[in-house]
N, C-alpha and C positions, 0 to 999 in steps of 0.2 A: 651411775645408771644411764645418764644421758649420753655419756661417751660410748657405752656398750651399744645402745640403740643406734647411735650414729654409725658405728662400725658395722653392725648387722645390715643397716640400710645400704651403705656403700658397697658391702660385699655382695648383697643381692643385686644391686644395679650392675656391678661389674660382671657377675655371672650372666645376667640377662644380655648384656652387650656382647659378651664372649660367645654365647650360644648362637647369636645371629650369624656368626662367621662359620659355624659348623653346618654340615649337610646331612640330610636324612632322606631316605627313599622308601616309600611304601605305596600300595595302591590307594587311589582316591576313595574307592568304596568297595565293600565286600558284602555279598548277600549270604546270610547265615541261615541254614535250614533249622527251623525251630526244633529244639530238643537234641541237636547234634553238636559236635565240637567244631572249632574253627581255628585256622592258622592265619596269622597276620604276617605276611612277608615283610621284613624290615631290615635295612642296613643303614649305617651311619658313618660319618667321617669326622675327625677332629683335626685341629691344627697339629703340625708335626711336633711342636714342643710339648704336646700333651700325650703323645704316644705312650710314653713310659708310665703314665698314670692309669692306663688300661691294664688292670690286674685282677686277681681273683676276688678282690673285695667289691668289685663293681656289681651293682644290682639294677634290674629293670623295673620300671613302674609305669602304669598307664592310668589315665584319668580322662573324664569327659570335659575337663576345663584346662585351658592353657596355663593357668596359674595354680600350681600345686607342687607339693614336695613329697618326700617319702612318708611323712606322717599322715597326710590327708589324701593320699592316692586312693582311687577307687579300687584299683587292681594291683596286687603285689605278687606277681608270678614267681614261682621257685626257679632255681637254676635248671631243673629238669624240663621246665616248660619253655625255656628261652634258648636261643642260639648262643654261640660262644661270643660273649661281649668283648673279650680281649681281641677278637678278630673282627670286631665292628659288626657282628651279626646279632641284631635285636629281634629276629623272627621269634614270634611267641605263639604257642598253641594253648588255647583254653579248652580243656576237655569238657568243661561245663559251661556252655555258651549262655546259660541262664544268668550267669554273673554279669553279662553284658546287657546294655540297654540300647534302644535305638538312638544313637547319638554319634558325635564325632569324638574320636579318642586320640590323645596325644601321648607321646613317649617321653619318659624322663630317665636319664642315666645318673646314678649316684655311686661314687667310689669313695672309699675312706681316705681321700686326699683332696687335692684342689679341684678335681674334675667332678663337677656337679652341674647338670644341664638339662633343662626342659626344652625339647625341640618343638617350638611353636610354629615353625615355618610351614609344616605339613601335618595334617591329621587324616585319619581314615574314618570314613562314614560307614557305620555298621547298620545294616538293615536286616530285618528278619522276614523270611518267607515260609509259608506253610506247605507249599508244594515244591518238589525238587526242581532244579533248573532244567531247561530244555537241553536235549542231546543234539549233536550234529552228526549227520551221516554224509560221508564223502566217498564217491560222488552222490549227489542227492537223487539222481536218476541213473538208470542203467540200461543202455541200448547197445548191445554188442552182438557179434556173430558167434555162433556155436563154435566152441573150441578155443575161444579167447581166454587168456589168463586174466583173471579179475582180482583186484584187491579192494575191499571195502573197509573204510576206517570209521569207527564209531568213537566219538569224543564226548566225555561227560565232565563238567566242572567238578573239581575236588576241593571244596572249601576247607576240608580238614585233611592234612597230609597224612596223619597217623591212621586215619580210617577212610581211605578213598572208596568210592563206590565200586561194587562188583559188577562186571559187564558180562553178559551172555548173549549168544546169537541163537536165533531160531528161524529155520533149521540151521544146524551147524554143518556147513557145506565143505569145510576143509580146515586146515591148520589156522590157528589164531595166535597172535602175540600181543601181550599187554605191556604198556609202559606208562610211567607217570611223567608227563612232559611239563615244561615250564613255559608260561606265556611271557610276553615282553614286560609286563608289569610284575613279574615274579610270582603271580598266582599259578596254580597248577591244574592240569586236566588229565584225567585217566583216559587212555586211548587203547582200543583193541582193533587190530588189523586182521581181517579174515581173508585168506587167499584161496581161490578155487578156480576150476576150469568151467566156463559157461557151458551149459548143456540145455538141450531142448526140454529136458525134464524140469528145469528151473523156470521156464517161460510162464509168466502170469501168476506165479506162486510168491506170495509175500515173504520178504526177508526182513526180519526185525532184530533190533538190538535193544536190550533192556538193561537199565542200570538200577541196582538196589542200593539205597542209602541207609546205612545203619544208624539208628538213634542211640544216643548215650544216656538218655534220661529214662530208659525202660519202655518208652512208647513203641508201637509197632514200626517196623521198617517201612519205607515208602519207595516207590519205583517210578521210573520215567522210561518211556519207550519212543523209539523212532523207527520208521520202516520205509521200504520201497518195494515196488513190484517190477521185477526185471522184464525186459523185452528182449528175448533171445531169438535171433533169426539166423537162418543159413544164408540169407542174402538172395536166395533163388527159390523157385518152386520145388517142393519136396514133400515126401510123406514117409512115415516110419510105422511099420506094423509087423507082427510076426509073419513069417513065410507060411506057416501052417499051424492049425489048432485042431486038437483032437476033441471031439464033442461026443458026449454020451447021448445016445438016441433018446429023444423025448425030454431032454433037459435044456435049460437056457444056456446062453453063451455070451461072454463079453469079449469083444475084439479091441485090444489096446491099440490106439491110433493117435498119432501126432502128425500134424502137417505144418508146412510153412509156405508163405507166399512171398513174392518179390516185395521189397520195401515200398515201392510206389503203389502197391495194392493193399497195404495194411490198413489204410484209412477206410477201405470198403468193408472190413470185417465188422459187422454190427448185428443187432438182434434180428435182422431180416434174413440172415443166412440160414440155410437149411442143409441137412446132410442126406445123401442118397447113396445107395449101394447097388451095383449092377453085377451080374454074372456074365463073364466073357467066355 
């Protein structure tokens, strides 16, 4: 019995020393929208002599303590929830984020062979938020001349890759293209690029981007919004209105009218300005 305990202790110490030579990469922290799913980007490396041990028997485990094994692991994701471990991809998606707690989580790899390792060098801090993350609009301001080709990019963090947020523009001024892009730390963002030609009709009218985050626990979806108010100028003095309007005698009439001033005079447009019409 004492011999068995000694063997198990030596085996455990050897595995611990061995794991220190392996590498793992994951974000330092991830904000999880409460009630939603979450994806933890994760990749690892092992010494070349252990490459052949990466096979279909390998399984992923996560826990909030650096000292754990497959038996006492807090989280035991299925193969469908993880990346291809044989290709050193330990990315894991938890469709039910309520299984997680606010804590730091560590990854463990166990195969039905000599390869068993808890990667204690790096852990990921999981935090929960009740409101969706802020969106980014690029550029954040828009001052262009009429007729300029414009592209606005709206970016929304995507904590869960399988259910990224849905992005919409209001008003929709042109064609838009959506992509799921990867950050340097392997987390992802959903981006939508809307392209249009600037017009005096857009001047002073808010352009907004809205992200809808779907909850997986059945609670209502939540939204985040960002916006800008474009400043569209012809660069010179100018005015646009119909050349003629037919008016029914005795009724009211609306004259559509848009004007522009030179850029150095825009600062003078304030609440003291008044409109006058004269007949020539």
